[in-house]
N, C-alpha and C positions, 0 to 999 in steps of 0.2 A: 798937328801934334795931338795924339790921343792919350788921355790919362785912363789907363785900363781899370784902375780901382774905382775911379769915378763912374765909368761905364757900368761896372759890375753893380755898384750900389744903386745907380739909377734903374738898371734892369731889375734889380731886386725889388725896389719900391713899386715898379710897374707890375711885377708879378704878384705883389701883395694886393694891389688893386684888382688883379685878376681873381685872386681868392675870393674877395668880397662879391665880385660879379657872379662867380660860380655859385657861391652860397645863396646869393639873392635869387638866382634862377631856380635853384633847388627848392628854396622856400616857397617861391611863387608857383612852381610846377613840380610838386612832390613826385609825380610819376617819372620825371626825368632823373633817374637815379645816376645817370652818367655824370651829373654835375658834381656829385660827391667826389668822384675820381678826378675830375678836372680841378676842383678846388684843392684836393690833396696834392695833385701834381704841382700846381702853382706854388703851394706853400713849401713843398720840399725844394723846388728850384730856387725860391726866394731865400730860404735858409742857406742853401749851398752858395748862392751868389754873395750873401752877406759874409759868410766865412771866407770866401775868396777875397772879398774886398778888405777884410781885416788881416790879410797876410802881412806878417812882420810884427803884428801886435799880439798875435796868439800863436800857440805852437803849430809847427808844420803839420802835425797829425790832424789838427782841426782844419787848418786852412787849405790843405792839399787832399789828404786821404778822405776825411769826413765830408769836405765840401764836394769833391767829385762824386763820392758815393751818393750823397743826397741828390745832387743834380741828375745823376743817372737814374736813380729810383724815381724821381719826379718825371723824367722823360718817359720812363716805362709806364708809369700810371697815366701819362698823357695818351699813350697807346691804348691802355685799357679803357680810358674814358672815350676814346674815338670809337672803339668797338661797341661799347654800350650805347653811345649816341646814335650810331648807325644800325643798331639792332643786330649786331653780329655776335652777341654773347661776349663774356669777359675773356674767353680764350685761356690759354695756359699762362701761368704766372712768370712770364719771361722777365718781368721787371726785377724780380728778386735774383734771378740768375745773373742778369746784367749788373745789378748793384753789387752782388758778391764778387763777380769777376773784376769790376772796377776797384773794389776795396783791395783785393789781393794784388792787382797790378800796381796800384799806388804804393803799396807797402814794399813789394819785392822787386819791382822793375828797377834796373840800375840807372836808367837815364830818363830824362823828361821826354825825349823823342819817342821812346817806347810807350810811355804812359799816354802821351797824346795820340799815338797811332791806335792803341787799343780802344781808348774811349771814343775817338772820332769814328771808328768803325761801328761801335755800338750805337752811337747817336745816329749815324747815317742809316743803320738798319731800322731803328725805330721810326725815323722820319720817312724812309721809303715805305714802311708798312702803313703809316698814317696816310701818306699820299695816295697809296693804292686804295685804301679804304674810302677815303673821301671821294676819289675819282669813280669808284665802281659800286659802292654800296649805298644803302639808304634810299629815300624817296626820289623818284625821277623829277618830281616837281621842284625839288631844291637843288637841281643840277648846277646852276650857275654859282650859287654860294659855295657848294661843296667843291667845285672844281677850282675855284680861287684858292680855297684852303688847301686843296691838293697841290697846287702849284707852289704855294708858300712852303709846304712841307718838303716838296721836291727840291726847292732851292736850298733848304737847310741840308738835305741829304747830299746834294752836289758840293756844298760848302765844306761839309765835314769829310767827304771822300777826298776832296782836294787837300784838306788839312791832314788827313791820314797819310797821304803820299808826300806831304811837305811839312813834316813836323819841325818845331823849333829844336835846336841842338843844345841850347843852354837856358837854364832857368834864370830870369832876371834876379839880380841880387838886391835891388833897392826896394824900399817900402812903397814909394809912389812910382809907379811904372808908367813912363811916358814913351811913346814910340810913334814914328812916322810910318811904320809898317802897317798897311791897311789890313793884311791878313791876320795880324795879331788882334786887331780891334773888331774884325767882322763877326766873330762868334757872339760878342756882347751886343753889337749893333743888331745882329739877327735875333738875339734873345729879346731885345727891346721891341723889335718889330713884332715878334711872335706874341709877346705879352700884351701888345696893344691890339693886334688884329684878331687873335683868337677870341677874346671876350665879345668883340663885335660879331664875329662869325657865329658864336654860340647863341647870342641874342637873336640874330637874324634867323638861324635855323629853328630855335625854340618858338619864336613868335610866329614864323611862317607855318611851322607845324601845327601850332595851336589854331591858326586861322583856317588851315585846311581841315583840321579835325572838327572845328565848329561848322564849317560848310558841309562836311560829311554828315555830321550829326543832324543838321537841319534837313539835309536831303533824305536821310534815313527816317527822320520823324515824319516828313511829308509822305514818304513811301508807306510807312507803317499806318499813317492816318488813312491813306487811300485804301490800303488793304482792309483796315478795320471798317471803313465805310462800306466797302464792297461786301464784307461778310458780317454785317451787323447782327445777324441772327445766330451766328455760330456759338455765341456765349451761352445761348439757351441749352445747347447740347451739354456743355461742360457743367452748368449748374444743375441740370437734371441728373447728371451722373453723380453729383455730390449728395443727392437726396433732397434737395430743396425744390419746392414748387415755384413755377414762374407765372406772373400775370403781366399782361400787356394791355394798357387802358387807353382807348381812344376817347379822350375827355369830351370832345365836341359831340360825338354821337352817343356817348355813354356805354359803348360796347367794350367789353373786357374779354380778352382771350385768356383762358385758364389752361395751363399745361396739364398733361396727363398725370404727372406726379402731384400737382396741386390738388387734383380731385382725389387721388389715392390717399393723400394725407388725411382726408376727412372720411374715407371709407366709401367713396362713390366711384362708379365706372365713368368712362368718358361721356356716355350718352345721357347720364343722369344730371349733369350740370350744364346749364345754358351759358349764354355769353353776356348776360346782363350784370350791371353793377350790384344789383340786389342779391345776386347769388353769394356775394361776399357779405354785404352789409346786413342782410337778414339773419346771418348766422353768428354775428358778433354777440357776445354775452351782454345782456342789458346793462350790467354794472360797468362794462368797459367801453360802451358805444360812444358816449360823449367825449371821453378823452381821445379815443381813436380818431373820430371825425375832426377834433380840434387839431391833432397832430398833422392830419392831411391838409387841412386849411392853411396852417402855418407854412407848410412847404409850398403849396400852390401860390401863396401870396409872396413868396420869396423871403420869408422871415428866416427860414432854416435852409441850409444848403442841400440837405437830403432828408428823406423821411425814414424814420426808424421808430417802431413802436411795438410793445408787447401787449397782446390781448388774447382772450379766449374765443375759440370758434366751435360752433356746434357740429358734432360729427353725425354720421348717419345712424349710429347706434344710440343716439340720445345723450352721449357723454360730451364733455368739453375738452378740447386740447388747447394747451398754451402755444401760441404762434408768435414768432418774431417776424414782423413785416418790415422789409426794407425796400425803399423805392426811390426813384429819381425822375424828375421831369426832364425829358430828353429833348423836347422841342416846345417853343412858345411862339405866339404870333407877334406882330410888330408892337402891339400894346402890352406885351408881357404876359398875356393870359396863356395858361398851359394848354397844349394841344395833345401831348402824348406823354404818358408816364409808364415806366416799366419797373418791375421789382420782383422780389422773391418772398416766399413764405418758408420759414424754417420751424420745424417741430421742436419746441424747447420744453415739452411737458416733462421729460425726464429730468432736465436741468432744474426746472421749477420744483419738482418733487424733492430733489436732493437739497435744494436751498431750504425748502420747508422743513425737511428732516433736520438739517443743521440748526436752523433757528429754534426748532422745538427742543433739540438736545441742549443747546446753549441756555435756553430758558429754564430748563429743569436743573442744569448745573448751577445756574445763578441762584435758584431757590435753595439748593443744597448748601451753597457757599454762605448764603445769608442765614442759614439755620432755621428756615421756616419749618413748621410742624410737618412731621412725616406724612400724616394723612392728607394734608394739602398738596404735598409733592405727588403722592399717588393719584389723587384726583386730577391734578394738572396733567399727569402722564396719560391717563385714560382719555380725558376730554381733548387733549392735544392731538393724539393719534386719530381720534374720531373726526376732528376738524379737518385733518389732512386727507383722510380716507373716509368719506361719508358712508361708504359701503361696509365699513367695519364697525363692530360693536365690541368694546374692550371691557375686561374685568380683571380685578386683582383679588385673589383669595389668599388669606393668611392662615397658617396653622395655629392651633392652640399651643399652650406652653409645653405640653407633652409631645407635640408634633405628630398627633394621631388623627386629628379631626380638622375640617375646614371651619374656622371659627369666625372669621371676619370677611366681609365682602365690600369691595369698592367697585361698583358697576352702575353708575347713574342712568345708563341707557337701557339696562335690562329691566324687565318688569319686576315689581316688588315681590310678587308671589314666587317668582323664579329664585330671586336672591334669598328669600326666607326658606325656600325648600332646600337650598344648597347648604345653608348654615348647619353645622353639626354633623354633616356627612363624614363618616369614617373613610379615610383614604385607603386605597388598596387597588390591586389589579382588577380591571373591569369596572371601576367606579367612575365612569365618565372620563373625559379627557383630562380634567384637572386632578381628580382623585388619583388616577393612574400615574400622571406625571409627577405629582408630589410624592407618591409612594416609591416609584422607580428612580426618581431623580433624573429623569431623561425627558426630552421633548416628545410629545404625543401629537400626531397629526391625524385628525379625523375629517376627511373632506366630504363625507356623506354620513350624517348622524343616523339616518333611517336604516342603514344597512350595516353599521359597524357594531361588533359585539360588545365593545366597551360601553355603549349607550343602551344596552338591552333593558336596563332597569329604569332609564330616564327618557325614553323616546317620547312618551306622551307629554312629559313636562317640557321637553324641547319643542315639540310640535305646538304646544299651547303658547309658547313664547315666540314662535315663528323663527326658530333657529334651525339651520340646515347643515352647518359645518362648524367645527371648533378645533382651533390649534392652540395647544397649551405648552408653555415653557416654564420649567421649574425656576424659582427664584432662589439662588444659593448665596450664602454668606461667603466672606473671604476664606472661611475655614471649611467651605463646602457643605455646611449645614443647610438643609432646605427650610426656607422661611415660608414658602407658599408657591403660588403659580401666577403667571400673567397669561391671559387667554384672549384670543381674538375670535369672535363669532362672525358668521355670515348668514344671511337669510336665504342664500342659494347655495347649492352644492359648489364647493370651491376648493381647488387644489393650490397650495401655496407655490409661489415662484421663489427663485433664489433670493430676490430682493425682499420678499415677504419674510423669509426665514431670518435674514439679517435684521429686519425691523423688529421681529419678536424677540430676538436675542438681545438687541440693544436696549429695548424697553425693560426686559428682565434685569439687565445689568444696572440700569439707572435705578430701578426700585431696590435692587440689592445694595447699591451704594447708600441710598436713603436709610434702609433698614439697618445696615451695618453701622452707619453714623449714629442712628438712634440708640442701637445697642451699646455702642461705645460711650455715649453720653450717660446711659443708665449705669454702666459699669464705673464710669468716672464718678458719678454721684455716690455710688456705694463705696468706692475707694476713699472718697473724701471723708465719709463717715468713719471708715476704718482708720484713716489717718489721725482723726481726732483722738481715737483711742490709743493709737500707736504713740502719739506725741507724749501721752502721759507716762509711758514707760519707754521712751525712745532711747536710742543710742547716741543722741546728741550730748555733747558735754554740757552738763547742767550745773549751775551754781546758785546758791541762795545766801544772800548777805544780810545778816542781822546787824544793822548799822549801829544800833545802840550798844551792843556788846562787841562790835567790830570783829565778828566771827563769820567766816565764810564756809558753808557746807558745799561740797562738790561731789558729783558722782564718779564712778570708776572710769566712765568714758572720757571725762574731762582730763583725767590723768593719763590714760593710755593713748590719748590723742597726741600727747607729747612724749610718749615712750616711757612713762613712769607707772608705778602702781599707786593706788590711792593712798596707801600708807606712807608713801614718800613725800606727800604733799602736806604742807602746813595749812592750817585753817585761818590764814591771815590775808588781808588785802596786799600786804607787802610781798607775799609770795607771788601773787598775780603780777604785780608791777615788775618784780625781778625777772620774770620770764619774758617780758615784752622787749622787743628790740629797742635799744637806746634812742634811735631816731623817731620811734613811734610812741614813746612813753608819755610825753607831754600831751600829745593829741588824744590818746586814749583816756588819760586822766581827766582832761578838760571835758570830754564828751560825757563822762560819768557825772562830773560836777554840774554840767548844764541840765542833765536829767534830774538830779537831786534838787536843784534850785528852780525847777519847773521852767527853765529857759528852752527846754526841748521836751516833747512828749515822750520820746523813747531814746534809749541809748542804742545806737546801731552804727557800728564802725568796723572797718577791716584793718588789721595790723598783723605784724609778724611776732611769733612767739618761739623762743628757743626750745629745741627738743633736747632729750637726754644726751644724744650723740653730738650735740653742738651745732646741729643744723637749725634752720628756721622754717617754720610752717606759717602759711597765711591762715588767719583765723577770722571768721565773721562772728563778732560778739554782738548779740542782740539782747536787750533787757529793758525793763521798765520798773519804776517804783510801784510796788503792790500794796504798801501800807504807809500811812502817814498818821502822825499824832494829831491832837486837837488843834495844834498850831500849824498844821500842814507841813510839818517838818518830816522828811522822809525817815522811816524807821526800818523799812525792809525793801530789798530790791532783788528781783530774780531775773535770771537770763540763761541763755544757751550759747555754747561755742560750736561752730561748724567749721570743719576743716575744708577750706576753699583753695588749698594749694594747687590742686590740679586745675581748677577753674582759672586761677591766676596765671598759671603756666600757659593755658590755652589762650587767655586774653593777650599775653605777651607774644605768643606765637602769631595770633591774628594781627596784632599791631605790627609785628615784624613783617608779615606777609603784605600788609597794607602799604608799608614804606620801602620794602626791599624787593628786588627782582628775585623770583623764586629759583631761577636757574643759576645766576652768577653770584647771588647774595650781595650784589651792589645796590646802592640806593636807586629807587625807581624815579620816574619823572616828578612825582609829587614831592618826595623828600628832597630831590635835587633842587627844585624850584624854591623850596623853603630855605635851603642852605645858600642858594644864590642871593636871595633877598638879604639874608643875614650878612653875607660877605659884602654886599653893596652898602649896607648900613655902616659896617665896620670901616669900609673904604672911605666913606664920607667923613667919618670921625677922625681917621688917622691921616687921610690924604694919600694913602698908598694905592697904587694901581693893583687891579686884579686882572686875571685873564680867563677867558672861557674858550675851550677847545671843543669843536664838534667833529667827531670821527665817524667815518663810514667805511666799512670793510669793502675792498675793491673786488675780491675774487671769492666771495662767500657763497653766492648762489650755486655755482657749479658743484661745490662740495655737497651742498644739501641735495641737489638734484641727483647726483650720482651715487652718493653713499647713504642718503637718508638723513632725517632730522636728528637722529641720535648722535651721529658723528658730528653734524653741525653744532649740536649743543656742546660737545666736548671742546670744539674749537672756541666757542664763545666763552666757555669757562676759562680756557687758557689765556684768551685775550684779556679777560678781566684780571687775571693774576699778573700778567705782564704790565698792564696799566698801573695797577696799585704799586708795583715795584718801582715805578718811574717817578712817583710824586711823594710829597711830604705827608706826614700824618695829618696835618691840618687841612690839606687839600681834599677835594671830593672827586671821586670817580663814580659815574652813574651810567646805567644802561636805560635808554629811553625808547628803544625800538628794537626791531628784530636784530639788525647788525649795526645799530647806531649807538654810540657811546658819547658821553661828554666828560670833560675834565675841567674842574674849576680850581684855579690857583689863587690863593689869597695873599694879600699883603706882600706884593713883590718889591716895589720901591716907590718913592715919591717922584723919582725922575722917570719920565715916560720912556726915554730911549733905553735906560738900563732895564726897565720892566719889560720892554719889548724884546730886548736881547735875552733876558732870562726865560721869558715865555717861549721864544723861538728855540732856545737850547733844549728846553724840556720837550717841546713838540717834536723836535728832530730826534731826540732820544727815544721818544715813544715810537715815532715812525720807523726808525731803524730796528727797534726791538720787535715790533709787530711784523716786520718784513722777514724775520728769521723763520726758517721752516717749522712747521707744526707736526709733531710726531704724535699721532692719536691712536691709542690702543683700544680696539673694540672687540666685543664678544658677540658672535652670532647666536641665533636662537638655538642652535645645536650645541652651543658651548665652545665652539671653535674660536680661538683668539686670532686677531689679525691686527696689522699695523697699517695705518694710512698716513702717508707723508704729504702734507699739503702746503703750498706756498700762497700766502695771502698778505696783501699790503693794505694800507689805510690811507685815505685822503682826509686831510686835517684842515679844518677852517678855524682860525684864531681871531679873537676880538679882545681888545683891551677895554677896560672900563674903570672909571673912577667916580665915586659917589653913587647916588641912587636916583639921579634925575632922568635916566633913561630906563624905561620899563624893562623888567627882566625878560619879558616875552620878546621885546625888540632885540635885546642883546643875543638871545638864543637864535632868533631869526637871522641876524647878521652873521653869526658864527656859522649857521647853516648855509647862508649864501657864500661865505668864504670857502666852505667845504666843497661846494659845487664848482667854485673857481678852480680848486685843486683837482677836482675830477676832470674838468674840461682841459686842464693843462697837461693831462696825461696820467693822472692818478699817482699814488704814492708820493704826494706833494704836501707841503705846508703852505697855506696862503693866509695872509692877514687881511682883516677888514677894519678900516679906520672908523672910529666913532668920534665925531666932533661934540664934545660935551664940556661942561663947565664944572668948576669945583663948587 
């Protein structure tokens, strides 16, 4: 006797185990993407068998139509998984066609025999296809395993072909179906066999494949090593092509082979450099030699795994180049002593020069930021460039106040007689490089002073100073006023490169910043003096209180600030108090009293005053006692009123921006966390539960990607509006990320189940509302209006809390975890996360 429902449920459980095996294999071997389809196949079949096993307890639509459709879809995905496993591609989506046909057949077929015939033919088709694939496709080395699987699928195909020709005529009417008919039970027995054998087959195939792959990888590595060993000198060709020089050091003999490129880096031909170690060591800059030799010794002793060091090498023309040396000991004797080392030389002079320029520029900018004197900044600029480029001599010439003569010189490396001769020279065309550049406001390049007409009057002076070339760049203010010039001299005829032009421009810009800053400071000082005068007759509201007579004198601005004329204002203290906002009167009066009684040195307070039109303005009231009698009793007090309404509005705007999301105007994370803490404190006091919901939009990114962020922003605003419509005034809706929102419900109930029920109802209300279509109206850059209709759902994680003994951060994390459970469950779901807490 076979109980069919029991067989169905047992097969279902077996297929659930199959799901875990497939997922485990996919996790262990991510490249085996077919496991994803095997796992999905097993999951769908398991769900279908579960629904079949519940026949009689659930509607026939679920137990027959849905169950058969799911099982057919699962068998179809089994076919897809087989193709992927055997590297035959995913093929066409036959599984969807088969599932659709099964669904229609189960709904419209008049008899069970017709339904069984159609579904059996479809099952047999998939099993035949799987059997053929396992028999003929994939690696030959896995032939035995694959052919066993092929026979199992072939058996299933035969079984369902037989069942298609011999379908049952009547559907069983009982809930628990027992039968002696083996053919009724065989499909479920076969499903049980399939669910147990297929995981084993998959594990054998994957593990065998991994073993063969490992063997192939080892074989390939050995082959590659042999090829590398046979062609050990081919790397030299590649490195030479990249511009690096190569050296090959026979340590025992002291012989070093230097490549052609190595010699060219230093300006030598092949015949000019021998094969001794000293060809390298004797050219190392004296300041770098000790560190370089120490780096080599550390590598030879095995302290470092490789050798890499930067140092300068002497070139044929007497200059030094920065070289990055990298090397490696490639062979050692039995005692570990190095026998052979090979390596490369890379010219990094240009990189070093760029680094030096960057450090120089940063140093000057730091001096400017610290407010160091302008002359020190100019001196540091000149000496800094000369340190980087010893062949250059720099000078800064500043114009007089009228902008007609060269009045000041910063050039410590030029002879004093030269600097003194330049001072006072009137600028103009043909007045040397600097005089001409200052006059024309343009860069002047003279690469040969002896032949250039601009230097006709100063050739002897330049010759006496040993100067042969001069490049001059005008220093201009931010308003394009010429401050002076920055010049670079050379002792030999020299034409600037593009890098030289950039350097002289950057230096002139730095000096310009310094001079602009200095001019701004001078102007600020002058304005401060002017301000002292302006304050005497300022437009600030002014008041002068004769305390003895209790009479207050005010200026016109004091009255107009409130919309009145001075004639409308009484000369009494009461008039002042009457204008103050009722909530601020006591505070303002107390501040005055503290100043009068010497409890505070000054009266400085902000409060609101009523204007003539009934509005309120924020006023900054600042005053102090200016006269006291012999007993130090205040007799006179003076002060000013400043309208700070606009500043207050700006502060409120800034405060709002700090606490609210700029797009949706919902509370941001900071304000939300504060409200959550308050809600937890209130919960502890009242004993009522609260709930926190974490929402993440499921289909938001495609909208952003396709229509742009502007349309995405419209959807987020609409989401915020819908969320607020679903909760009470006391609850909090906040946006804490791109498409992440949170909802905090306060004071639900003291009973946990009732609280959970209320939270679930609210969450489901939100879920349904957010799932409704979004109609978003947009306007293109050309002014054309268009409408975008988008469907977007939300995955919602909910957590209940009571009291404040669990950290808010932990509650937020658990709601986030619950949200991901909703995501994993298929999205557009509500999932709860339990918190075990105490009152």
